C-alpha positions as CSV (number, residue, x, y, z in Angstrom):
1,M,-7.4,-9.7,4.4
2,Y,-5.5,-12.9,3.3
3,E,-2.6,-10.9,1.9
4,R,-2.4,-9.0,5.2
5,C,-2.1,-12.2,7.2
6,F,0.0,-14.3,4.9
7,I,3.4,-14.2,6.7
8,Y,1.6,-14.5,10.1
9,S,-0.3,-17.6,9.0
10,Q,2.9,-19.5,8.1
11,S,4.0,-19.6,11.7
12,S,2.7,-17.4,14.4
13,K,5.5,-18.5,16.7
14,N,8.2,-17.5,14.2
15,F,6.3,-14.2,13.6
16,A,6.4,-13.4,17.4
17,A,10.1,-14.2,17.5
18,M,10.8,-11.9,14.5
19,V,8.9,-9.1,16.2
20,A,10.8,-9.7,19.4
21,L,14.1,-9.3,17.5
22,F,12.9,-6.0,16.0
23,A,11.8,-4.7,19.3
24,K,15.2,-5.7,21.0
25,A,17.1,-3.9,18.3
26,D,15.0,-0.8,18.7
27,P,14.1,-0.4,22.4
28,E,12.8,3.1,22.0
29,N,10.0,1.8,19.9
30,A,9.5,-1.6,21.5
31,W,6.1,-0.5,22.7
32,R,5.0,0.1,19.2
33,Y,6.2,-3.3,18.1
34,S,4.3,-4.9,20.9
35,A,1.1,-3.1,20.0
36,S,1.3,-3.9,16.4
37,S,2.0,-7.6,17.1
38,K,-1.1,-7.8,19.3
39,R,-3.2,-6.3,16.5
40,Y,-1.9,-8.7,14.0
41,S,-2.5,-11.7,16.3
42,H,-6.1,-10.6,17.1
43,Y,-7.0,-10.0,13.4
44,C,-5.1,-12.9,11.8
45,D,-6.2,-15.5,14.3
46,S,-9.8,-14.7,13.2
47,I,-9.1,-15.6,9.5
48,D,-9.9,-19.2,8.8
49,N,-9.3,-20.0,12.5
50,G,-5.7,-19.1,12.1
51,K,-5.0,-21.6,9.4
52,Q,-2.0,-21.3,7.2
53,I,-2.8,-19.3,4.0
54,P,-1.4,-20.5,0.8
55,L,0.0,-17.9,-1.6
56,E,-2.2,-19.4,-4.4
57,A,-5.3,-18.5,-2.4
58,I,-4.4,-14.9,-2.4
59,Q,-3.7,-14.8,-6.1
60,L,-6.9,-16.7,-6.8
61,W,-8.9,-14.4,-4.6
62,Y,-7.6,-11.3,-6.4
63,A,-8.1,-12.9,-9.8
64,E,-11.7,-13.8,-9.1
65,A,-12.5,-10.4,-7.4
66,A,-11.0,-8.6,-10.5
67,K,-13.3,-10.6,-12.8
68,R,-16.3,-9.5,-10.7
69,G,-15.2,-5.9,-11.3
70,D,-13.4,-5.2,-8.1
71,L,-11.2,-2.2,-9.0
72,I,-8.5,-2.6,-6.3
73,A,-8.3,-6.3,-7.2
74,Q,-7.8,-5.3,-10.9
75,I,-5.0,-3.0,-10.0
76,K,-3.3,-5.7,-7.8
77,V,-3.6,-8.2,-10.6
78,A,-2.1,-5.6,-13.0
79,S,0.8,-5.2,-10.5
80,K,1.9,-8.8,-10.7
81,P,5.3,-9.5,-12.3
82,D,3.7,-11.6,-15.0
83,S,1.1,-8.9,-15.9
84,Q,0.7,-8.7,-19.8
85,L,-1.4,-5.4,-19.8
86,N,-0.7,-2.8,-22.5
87,E,-0.4,0.9,-21.9
88,A,-4.0,1.5,-22.8
89,A,-5.1,-0.9,-20.1
90,Y,-2.9,0.6,-17.5
91,S,-4.1,4.1,-18.4
92,A,-7.7,2.9,-18.2
93,L,-7.1,1.7,-14.6
94,V,-5.6,5.0,-13.6
95,A,-8.7,6.8,-15.0
96,K,-11.0,4.3,-13.1
97,A,-9.2,4.9,-9.8
98,F,-9.5,8.7,-10.1
99,E,-13.2,8.4,-11.2
100,S,-13.9,6.2,-8.2
101,K,-12.2,8.5,-5.7
102,D,-11.5,5.4,-3.7
103,P,-8.3,6.2,-1.7
104,D,-7.3,2.6,-1.5
105,A,-7.4,2.3,-5.3
106,I,-5.2,5.4,-5.5
107,F,-2.8,3.9,-2.9
108,A,-2.6,0.7,-5.1
109,L,-1.7,2.7,-8.2
110,G,1.8,3.4,-6.7
111,D,2.7,-0.3,-7.0
112,M,1.1,-0.8,-10.3
113,L,2.9,2.1,-12.1
114,T,6.2,1.3,-10.4
115,L,6.0,-2.4,-11.7
116,A,4.4,-1.6,-15.2
117,K,6.4,-3.2,-17.9
118,T,5.7,-0.2,-20.2
119,S,5.5,3.5,-19.9
120,V,2.0,4.7,-19.0
121,D,0.5,7.8,-20.4
122,L,-1.4,9.4,-17.6
123,G,-3.2,11.9,-19.8
124,D,-5.2,14.4,-17.7
125,Y,-3.5,13.0,-14.6
126,A,0.0,13.5,-15.9
127,H,2.9,14.9,-13.7
128,P,3.0,18.7,-13.6
129,A,6.7,18.7,-14.5
130,G,6.4,16.0,-17.1
131,G,8.2,13.2,-15.1
132,D,6.8,10.4,-13.0
133,Y,5.2,10.5,-9.6
134,S,7.0,8.4,-7.1
135,E,5.3,5.4,-5.6
136,H,5.2,7.3,-2.3
137,A,3.4,10.2,-3.8
138,W,0.5,8.0,-4.7
139,E,0.5,6.5,-1.2
140,L,0.6,9.7,0.7
141,A,-2.0,11.3,-1.6
142,A,-4.2,8.3,-0.8
143,C,-3.6,8.7,2.9
144,R,-4.7,12.4,2.8
145,A,-7.8,11.4,0.8
146,G,-8.9,9.1,3.6
147,A,-7.0,5.8,3.3
148,E,-6.4,4.1,6.6
149,C,-2.8,5.3,7.4
150,G,-3.1,6.6,11.1
151,P,-2.0,5.1,14.3
152,G,-3.0,1.4,14.6
153,S,-3.8,1.0,10.9
154,F,-2.7,-2.0,8.9
155,R,-0.3,0.0,6.9
156,I,1.6,1.2,10.0
157,D,1.5,-2.4,11.4
158,S,2.9,-3.6,8.0
159,G,5.8,-1.2,8.4
160,C,6.5,-2.5,11.9
161,M,6.4,-6.0,10.7
162,S,9.1,-5.0,8.2
163,G,11.4,-3.6,11.0
164,I,10.4,0.0,10.6
165,C,8.2,1.1,13.6
166,N,9.4,4.6,14.5
167,A,6.3,6.6,13.4
168,S,2.7,7.1,14.5
169,N,1.2,7.4,11.0
170,Y,2.1,6.3,7.4
171,E,3.1,9.6,6.1
172,S,5.6,10.2,8.9
173,L,7.0,6.7,8.5
174,I,7.6,7.2,4.8
175,K,9.1,10.8,5.2
176,K,11.3,9.7,8.1
177,N,12.7,6.6,6.6
178,F,12.6,6.8,2.8
179,I,12.8,10.4,1.6
180,P,15.9,12.5,1.7
181,P,15.3,15.9,3.3
182,A,16.2,17.6,-0.1
183,Q,13.4,15.6,-1.9
184,L,10.6,16.4,0.6
185,K,9.5,19.5,-1.2
186,F,9.2,17.5,-4.5
187,L,7.2,14.8,-2.8
188,E,4.9,17.4,-1.3
189,R,4.4,19.0,-4.8
190,D,3.4,15.6,-6.3
191,V,1.1,14.7,-3.4
192,E,-0.7,18.0,-3.5
193,H,-1.1,17.7,-7.3
194,I,-2.6,14.2,-7.1
195,N,-5.0,15.3,-4.4
196,S,-5.9,18.4,-6.4
197,L,-6.8,16.0,-9.4
198,L,-9.0,13.9,-7.0
199,D,-10.8,17.1,-5.9
200,Q,-11.5,18.0,-9.5
201,R,-13.1,14.7,-10.5
202,P,-16.9,14.7,-10.4
203,R,-18.4,12.5,-7.8
């Protein structure tokens, strides 16, 4: 929750001005920006009474949660630029994410594997064509597995706060703005494979 509200907490006034600029540049989706901004304000004003959130607080929160065994926090810590994990540790987190069947953990794997400083052997979860899954494949597979990616979700709102607010759900946002049409079939193949692996894991 701290990470989600970090930018807003630095200056709600500047945040509102930024959203207004985005909306002005994209009048067709101005209503989406307005709705997203209202959700941000409502949620983030309730966090520590709207006080400014230091970056260190987010890092410490994840570090402490990771020590307590929180899987998503462990993946977030492993995604940091200064992560010193070896290949075996990365692979173990991938296995734990699949075993947990937690869609938010699967979503977080995209960042971790993209930022990993070493190649990661996915073992039983390897790409069917022998390459790498894209970051977006992990994200969309997580969305289809139940992660919050629909209208009004924080992932859609995060897109809006980055200046991309032309879709009603996260999958549409990614496909419309980041994936060339010729690559869509490969993305779909990867997403379906990740989801099939999730379906195979014992609960």
